[in-house]
C-alpha positions in Angstrom: -228.6 125.2 35.7 -228.9 128.3 37.8 -230.7 127.9 41.1 -231.4 130.8 43.5 -232.6 130.2 47.0 -234.4 133.1 48.6 -233.9 132.8 52.4 -230.7 130.8 51.8 -229.1 131.5 55.1 -231.9 130.0 57.2 -232.1 126.4 58.4 -234.2 125.2 55.4 -232.4 127.2 52.8 -229.0 126.1 54.1 -230.1 122.5 54.0 -231.2 122.8 50.4 -228.0 124.5 49.3 -225.9 121.9 51.2 -227.7 119.1 49.2 -227.4 120.9 45.8 -223.7 121.8 46.2 -222.9 118.1 45.6 -223.9 118.7 42.0 -221.2 120.8 40.2 -223.5 121.4 37.2 -225.6 123.7 39.4 -224.8 127.4 39.7 -226.0 128.3 43.2 -227.1 131.6 44.6 -228.5 132.7 48.0 -230.6 135.8 48.7 -231.0 137.1 52.2 -230.8 140.2 54.2 -227.5 139.2 55.7 -225.6 137.8 52.8 -222.6 135.7 53.6 -222.2 134.3 57.1 -219.5 132.3 58.9 -221.6 129.2 58.3 -221.9 130.0 54.5 -221.5 127.0 52.2 -218.5 126.9 49.8 -219.6 127.1 46.1 -222.6 129.3 46.8 -222.7 133.0 45.8 -224.4 135.0 48.6 -226.2 138.2 48.0 -227.3 140.6 50.7 -230.6 142.1 49.5 -233.9 143.5 50.7 -236.6 142.1 48.4 -239.0 144.9 49.2 -236.7 147.9 49.2 -234.4 147.4 46.2 -234.3 145.8 42.7 -230.7 144.7 42.5 -231.7 141.1 42.8 -234.2 141.1 39.9 -231.7 140.3 37.1 -230.5 137.2 39.0 -234.1 136.0 39.4 -234.9 136.6 35.7 -232.0 134.5 34.7 -232.5 131.6 37.1 -233.9 128.3 36.1 -235.3 127.6 39.5 -236.1 130.1 42.3 -236.8 128.4 45.7 -238.6 130.5 48.2 -237.7 129.8 51.9 -238.4 133.3 53.1 -240.8 133.8 56.0 -241.5 133.9 59.7 -243.4 131.6 62.0 -244.5 134.3 64.5 -245.3 138.0 63.9 -244.0 140.8 66.0 -246.2 143.8 65.2 -244.3 146.1 67.7 -241.3 145.7 65.4 -243.5 145.8 62.3 -242.6 142.2 61.5 -245.7 140.7 59.9 -246.7 137.8 57.7 -247.4 140.2 54.9 -244.1 142.1 55.0 -242.0 139.1 55.8 -243.6 136.3 53.8 -246.4 137.3 51.3 -245.0 140.5 49.7 -241.4 139.1 49.2 -242.9 136.0 47.6 -245.1 138.0 45.3 -242.1 140.1 44.3 -240.2 137.0 43.3 -243.2 135.6 41.4 -243.9 138.8 39.5 -240.2 138.9 38.5 -240.4 135.4 37.1 -243.7 135.9 35.3 -242.2 137.0 32.0 -239.4 134.4 32.1 -239.2 130.7 31.6 -238.0 130.1 35.2 -239.6 127.8 37.7 -240.7 128.8 41.2 -240.7 126.4 44.2 -242.5 127.6 47.2 -241.9 126.1 50.7 -245.5 126.2 52.1 -246.7 124.3 55.1 -248.8 121.1 55.5 -250.5 122.1 58.8 -250.6 124.7 61.6 -252.3 124.7 65.0 -255.2 127.1 65.6 -252.9 129.8 67.1 -251.0 129.9 63.8 -254.0 130.0 61.5 -252.9 133.3 60.1 -249.5 131.8 59.3 -251.1 129.0 57.3 -253.6 131.4 55.6 -250.7 133.5 54.3 -249.0 130.4 53.0 -252.1 129.5 51.1 -252.4 133.0 49.7 -248.9 132.7 48.2 -249.7 129.3 46.8 -252.8 130.7 44.9 -250.9 133.7 43.7 -248.0 131.5 42.4 -250.4 129.2 40.5 -252.3 132.1 39.0 -249.2 133.9 37.8 -247.0 131.1 36.8 -249.2 128.1 36.1 -247.4 124.8 35.9 -244.1 126.6 36.5 -245.1 127.0 40.1 -244.5 124.1 42.5 -245.5 124.1 46.1 -244.3 121.7 48.8 -246.0 121.0 52.1 -243.6 120.0 54.9 -244.5 120.1 58.6 -241.8 120.5 61.1 -238.4 120.6 59.3 -236.0 119.5 62.1 -232.3 119.4 62.6 -229.9 118.8 65.5 -228.7 122.3 64.7 -232.0 123.6 66.2 -232.8 121.5 69.3 -236.0 123.4 70.0 -237.7 121.6 67.1 -235.5 118.5 66.9 -236.7 116.8 70.0 -240.4 117.5 69.6 -240.2 116.3 66.0 -238.4 113.1 66.9 -241.0 112.4 69.6 -243.9 112.9 67.1 -242.2 110.8 64.5 -241.8 107.9 66.9 -245.5 108.2 68.0 -246.6 108.1 64.4 -244.6 104.9 63.8 -246.5 103.1 66.6 -249.6 103.2 64.4 -251.8 104.5 67.3 -251.4 108.2 66.6 -252.3 108.6 62.9 -253.9 112.0 63.6 -250.3 113.3 64.1 -249.4 112.5 60.5 -250.6 116.0 59.3 -247.8 117.5 61.5 -245.5 115.8 59.0 -242.1 116.0 60.7 -239.2 115.7 58.3 -235.5 116.1 58.8 -233.8 119.0 57.0 -231.6 116.5 55.1 -234.6 114.5 53.9 -236.5 117.6 53.0 -233.5 118.9 50.9 -233.3 115.6 49.1 -237.0 115.9 48.1 -236.3 119.4 46.7 -233.5 117.9 44.6 -235.9 115.3 43.3 -238.4 117.9 42.3 -235.7 120.0 40.5 -234.6 116.9 38.6 -238.1 116.1 37.5 -238.8 113.2 39.9 -242.1 112.9 41.9 -242.2 113.8 45.6 -244.8 113.1 48.2 -244.3 116.6 49.6 -246.2 118.1 46.6 -249.4 116.9 48.1 -250.9 118.2 51.4 -251.9 115.6 54.0 -255.4 116.5 55.2 
């Protein structure tokens, strides 16, 4: 099985590839602007590409059994022309359009929730969800994590652990929609989906 992770050099993408590499039957590829890094994972083929500016990656996508989209940004920087459309929506639509006439599956890492000041972030996530379903039907799968945390990124690790512990007390159920999940647990859920098993991440928590 050939699996391509778009955004494979980020925290989420790296976690997924780390989980999948334990299965030698998988042929693993990563697409990102940087390609291989010092922290790259053995057994993964890294490709440096610009999803909007070139087409060299399209044949890889067309021959992949699964394409996992981890591409995106949390905050825009319009002065640098870094927007949700150019960094999240348009790359996702390129991937989806390339898969449309194949038998490949598309797994989109969406979001369960965002605070009011990130309403545009969540809106663009939902835009991609609808586009994927409309173009690919049942071959499109969306997952809805909240904070994906790791000790490799302490800025989200400590807040996520605090929220997790508050939820466990049973007195802060309204925090469940923030849905913190460790990067390892998240990657394991992705593996479950790829192998045809159910995952709670496929449903958004209201």
